[in-house]
C-alpha positions as CSV (number, residue, x, y, z in Angstrom):
1,M,-4.8,8.5,-50.2
2,R,-1.6,7.1,-48.9
3,H,-1.5,9.5,-45.7
4,Y,-1.3,6.4,-43.5
5,D,-0.5,8.5,-40.5
6,L,-4.1,10.1,-40.5
7,I,-5.7,6.6,-40.7
8,L,-5.4,5.7,-36.9
9,P,-7.7,8.5,-35.3
10,P,-10.9,8.0,-37.6
11,T,-10.2,4.2,-37.0
12,L,-10.1,4.2,-33.4
13,M,-13.3,6.6,-33.4
14,A,-15.1,4.1,-35.7
15,I,-14.2,1.1,-33.4
16,A,-15.6,3.1,-30.4
17,L,-18.8,4.0,-32.2
18,L,-19.3,0.4,-33.3
19,I,-18.8,-0.7,-29.5
20,S,-20.7,2.1,-27.9
21,V,-23.8,2.4,-30.1
22,P,-25.0,-1.3,-29.8
23,L,-24.4,-0.7,-25.8
24,Q,-26.6,2.4,-25.9
25,Y,-29.4,0.7,-27.9
26,L,-29.5,-2.0,-25.5
27,G,-29.6,0.5,-22.7
28,R,-26.4,-0.6,-21.2
29,L,-24.7,2.8,-22.0
30,R,-26.0,6.4,-21.4
31,P,-26.8,8.1,-24.8
32,A,-24.4,11.1,-24.0
33,V,-21.5,8.9,-24.0
34,T,-21.8,7.9,-27.6
35,D,-22.3,11.6,-28.4
36,H,-19.2,12.7,-26.6
37,I,-17.2,10.0,-28.3
38,L,-18.4,11.5,-31.5
39,L,-17.6,15.1,-30.4
40,V,-14.1,14.2,-29.2
41,G,-13.3,12.3,-32.4
42,G,-14.8,14.8,-34.5
43,L,-12.6,17.5,-32.8
44,I,-9.5,15.3,-33.1
45,L,-10.1,14.9,-36.8
46,C,-10.6,18.7,-37.5
47,A,-7.5,19.4,-35.6
48,L,-5.6,17.1,-37.7
49,E,-6.8,18.2,-41.1
50,A,-6.8,21.9,-40.3
51,P,-2.9,22.8,-40.3
52,G,-2.5,21.6,-43.7
53,S,-5.7,22.8,-45.2
54,H,-5.9,25.8,-47.6
55,N,-8.6,27.4,-45.4
56,P,-8.2,26.2,-41.9
57,M,-10.8,28.7,-40.6
58,L,-13.4,26.6,-42.2
59,W,-12.5,23.7,-39.7
60,L,-12.9,26.2,-36.9
61,G,-16.4,26.9,-37.8
62,L,-17.0,23.1,-38.5
63,S,-15.7,22.3,-34.8
64,I,-17.9,25.1,-33.4
65,T,-21.0,23.7,-35.2
66,L,-20.1,20.2,-34.0
67,G,-20.2,21.2,-30.6
68,Y,-23.6,22.8,-30.9
69,L,-24.9,19.7,-32.5
70,L,-24.0,17.5,-29.8
71,L,-24.0,19.3,-26.6
72,P,-26.7,21.4,-24.7
73,P,-26.3,25.2,-25.5
74,L,-24.6,26.1,-22.2
75,P,-21.8,23.5,-22.4
76,A,-21.4,24.1,-26.1
77,L,-20.8,27.8,-25.6
78,L,-18.3,27.4,-22.7
79,L,-16.5,24.9,-24.9
80,T,-16.4,26.9,-28.2
81,L,-15.3,30.0,-26.3
82,L,-12.3,28.1,-25.0
83,L,-11.9,26.3,-28.3
84,V,-11.4,29.3,-30.4
85,P,-8.1,30.7,-29.0
86,L,-6.8,27.2,-28.7
87,W,-7.5,26.6,-32.1
88,L,-5.8,29.8,-33.3
89,L,-2.8,28.7,-31.3
90,L,-2.7,25.5,-33.0
91,L,-2.9,27.0,-36.4
92,G,0.1,29.3,-35.9
93,D,1.2,32.8,-35.4
94,A,-0.3,33.6,-38.9
95,H,-3.7,33.0,-37.7
96,M,-3.6,34.2,-34.3
97,T,-4.9,37.8,-34.8
98,A,-7.5,39.8,-33.0
99,I,-9.8,39.7,-36.1
100,N,-9.9,35.9,-36.2
101,L,-10.2,35.7,-32.4
102,M,-13.3,38.1,-32.7
103,F,-14.8,36.2,-35.5
104,G,-14.4,32.7,-33.8
105,W,-16.4,34.2,-30.6
106,W,-18.8,36.0,-32.7
107,F,-19.7,32.8,-34.6
108,S,-19.9,30.9,-31.3
109,L,-22.2,33.4,-29.7
110,A,-24.4,33.6,-33.1
111,A,-24.9,29.8,-32.8
112,A,-25.9,30.0,-29.3
113,A,-28.3,32.7,-30.1
114,L,-29.9,30.3,-32.8
115,T,-30.3,27.7,-29.9
116,L,-32.3,30.1,-27.8
117,L,-35.0,30.6,-30.6
118,P,-38.2,28.8,-30.0
119,G,-37.7,25.2,-31.1
120,G,-34.0,26.1,-32.0
121,T,-32.6,23.5,-29.5
122,R,-34.5,20.6,-30.9
123,A,-34.0,21.8,-34.5
124,L,-30.1,22.1,-33.9
125,R,-29.5,19.5,-31.8
126,F,-28.3,15.9,-33.3
127,T,-27.9,12.8,-31.2
128,L,-27.3,9.1,-32.2
129,R,-30.4,8.3,-30.5
130,P,-33.1,10.8,-31.2
131,W,-36.4,10.7,-29.4
132,R,-38.2,9.7,-32.7
133,D,-35.8,6.5,-32.8
134,D,-36.0,6.2,-28.9
135,T,-38.4,3.3,-27.9
136,Q,-38.5,4.2,-24.2
137,P,-37.4,7.5,-23.2
138,A,-36.3,8.1,-19.8
139,G,-38.9,9.9,-17.5
140,E,-36.5,12.2,-16.1
141,F,-35.6,13.4,-19.6
142,I,-39.4,14.0,-20.4
143,S,-39.8,15.8,-17.2
144,R,-36.9,18.4,-17.9
145,S,-38.3,18.9,-21.3
146,L,-41.7,19.6,-19.8
147,D,-40.0,22.1,-17.4
148,M,-38.3,23.8,-20.2
149,E,-41.7,23.8,-22.4
150,V,-43.6,25.5,-19.7
151,A,-41.0,28.3,-19.1
152,R,-41.0,28.9,-22.7
153,A,-44.7,29.3,-22.9
154,S,-45.0,31.4,-20.0
155,A,-42.2,33.6,-21.1
156,L,-43.7,33.9,-24.6
157,D,-47.3,33.9,-23.5
158,R,-47.9,30.8,-25.8
159,P,-50.2,27.8,-25.3
160,L,-48.9,24.5,-24.2
161,S,-50.7,21.2,-24.0
162,V,-49.8,17.6,-23.3
163,L,-51.5,14.7,-24.3
164,V,-51.2,11.7,-21.6
165,L,-51.3,8.4,-23.4
166,Y,-51.9,5.0,-21.8
167,I,-51.3,1.8,-24.0
168,P,-52.4,-1.2,-22.0
169,Q,-51.3,-3.8,-24.7
170,L,-47.5,-2.7,-23.8
171,D,-48.2,-4.2,-20.3
172,Q,-49.7,-7.3,-21.6
173,A,-47.0,-7.7,-24.1
174,G,-44.5,-7.6,-21.1
175,D,-46.1,-9.9,-18.9
176,Q,-47.1,-12.7,-21.5
177,F,-44.2,-12.6,-24.1
178,G,-41.3,-10.7,-22.3
179,G,-39.3,-7.6,-22.8
180,H,-38.4,-8.1,-26.4
181,M,-42.1,-8.1,-27.5
182,R,-42.7,-5.0,-25.6
183,E,-39.7,-3.3,-27.2
184,I,-41.1,-4.3,-30.7
185,L,-44.6,-2.7,-30.1
186,S,-43.0,0.3,-28.2
187,A,-40.7,1.1,-31.2
188,S,-43.7,0.6,-33.6
189,F,-45.9,2.9,-31.3
190,S,-43.2,5.6,-31.3
191,E,-42.9,5.6,-35.2
192,V,-46.6,6.0,-35.5
193,I,-46.6,9.0,-33.0
194,S,-43.6,10.5,-34.8
195,D,-45.1,10.2,-38.5
196,N,-48.5,11.5,-37.2
197,S,-47.2,14.7,-35.1
198,R,-45.4,17.9,-35.7
199,Q,-41.8,18.2,-35.7
200,S,-41.8,20.5,-32.5
201,D,-43.9,17.9,-30.5
202,L,-41.9,15.8,-27.9
203,L,-42.8,12.2,-26.9
204,G,-41.6,10.4,-24.0
205,E,-42.5,7.6,-21.6
206,H,-43.1,9.0,-18.2
207,H,-43.4,5.7,-16.4
208,A,-44.4,2.4,-17.4
209,N,-47.1,2.4,-20.4
210,V,-47.8,5.8,-19.8
211,F,-46.5,8.4,-22.3
212,W,-46.5,12.4,-22.6
213,L,-46.8,13.9,-25.7
214,I,-45.8,17.4,-25.4
215,L,-47.5,20.0,-27.9
216,P,-45.9,23.4,-27.9
217,N,-48.2,26.2,-29.3
218,A,-51.3,23.8,-29.1
219,G,-54.4,24.9,-27.1
220,E,-56.9,22.6,-25.6
221,A,-58.9,22.3,-29.1
222,G,-55.9,21.6,-31.1
223,A,-54.6,19.0,-28.5
224,V,-58.1,17.2,-28.6
225,A,-57.9,17.0,-32.5
226,A,-54.4,15.6,-32.2
227,A,-55.7,13.0,-29.6
228,K,-58.4,11.8,-32.0
229,R,-55.9,11.5,-34.8
230,L,-53.2,9.7,-33.0
231,S,-55.9,7.3,-31.4
232,N,-56.9,6.4,-35.1
233,A,-53.4,6.0,-36.1
234,V,-52.2,3.8,-33.2
235,T,-54.7,1.2,-34.1
236,S,-52.4,0.5,-37.3
237,V,-49.9,-1.1,-35.1
238,A,-50.9,-4.7,-34.7
239,H,-49.2,-8.1,-33.6
240,P,-51.0,-11.7,-34.1
241,E,-50.6,-12.4,-30.4
242,I,-52.2,-9.3,-29.1
243,G,-54.1,-7.8,-31.9
244,S,-54.3,-4.1,-32.6
245,L,-53.0,-1.3,-30.1
246,E,-55.5,0.9,-28.6
247,S,-54.8,4.1,-26.4
248,F,-56.5,5.9,-23.9
249,S,-55.8,9.5,-23.6
250,R,-56.3,12.5,-21.7
251,V,-55.5,16.2,-22.6
252,C,-54.1,18.7,-20.1
253,T,-53.6,22.5,-21.0
254,L,-51.2,24.7,-19.2
255,R,-53.2,27.4,-17.2
256,A,-52.2,31.0,-16.8
257,Q,-49.5,31.5,-14.1
258,E,-49.4,27.8,-13.5
259,S,-46.0,26.5,-12.3
260,A,-44.2,23.5,-13.9
261,D,-44.6,21.5,-10.7
262,R,-48.3,22.0,-10.6
263,F,-48.8,21.3,-14.2
264,S,-46.9,18.0,-13.7
265,Q,-49.2,17.2,-11.0
266,R,-52.2,17.4,-13.1
267,L,-50.3,15.2,-15.7
268,E,-50.0,12.5,-12.9
269,T,-53.5,12.7,-11.9
270,A,-54.7,12.3,-15.5
271,A,-52.2,9.2,-15.8
272,N,-53.8,7.7,-12.6
273,K,-57.2,8.2,-14.0
274,L,-56.2,6.3,-17.1
275,L,-54.9,3.5,-15.0
276,E,-57.9,3.2,-12.8
277,P,-59.8,0.6,-14.9
278,Q,-56.8,-1.6,-14.9
279,A,-56.5,-1.6,-11.3
């Protein structure tokens, strides 16, 4: 209270977020921009609070954690390794010691190691628009995610399956009632998939009305069971103009020694077969 000189930074960050979040939701702004605003604002607030704190090293740990929550692992590692000496310099000579420097770098490397654990990146990353709330994820994003999951499955010798989903009503809703109706149905569909899938599963719209649901550590039998469960769950999404949603799906399981490009081609073929009756 009464620290009026500290009001301006959080106020400016709040204004920036109030402007950028709606623009991001409307698809007029890249999601990373909002995350970067939050990261920069958070680091500035930590830097303002740390010098007057009884334990300023806690703010160093918070700033490192913030970096890993809002950035991919490699940029976060580079940022935090650079941030540690700058932070100690900000705190003054009393804290610029070899022990504090080594502790800060150790903490950064430990956080980086956690992100490399299976599912660690997805568990640790935070975004203002996570995939479970993203009604229309970019095809490029889901393709990159597939490449990473294929590499992980091959390195750890674990199964990997992808459920290719086609929702014909989304196409009909867009043509007959416009993009707003499609967004409503797409949001409802994504929510149903989220509620009926595992935390490690990753949903993305590869291209119009065709979705990929990446199922790490799932063989063909598990993916088929998931497809049946999700097919029943999707029918709960209904709208008076078009009725209940229905889904058509195909299961593709990663083969031994199969490359990510070859697996992606098989997924494309599966999607084309799903689209054939509508051609």
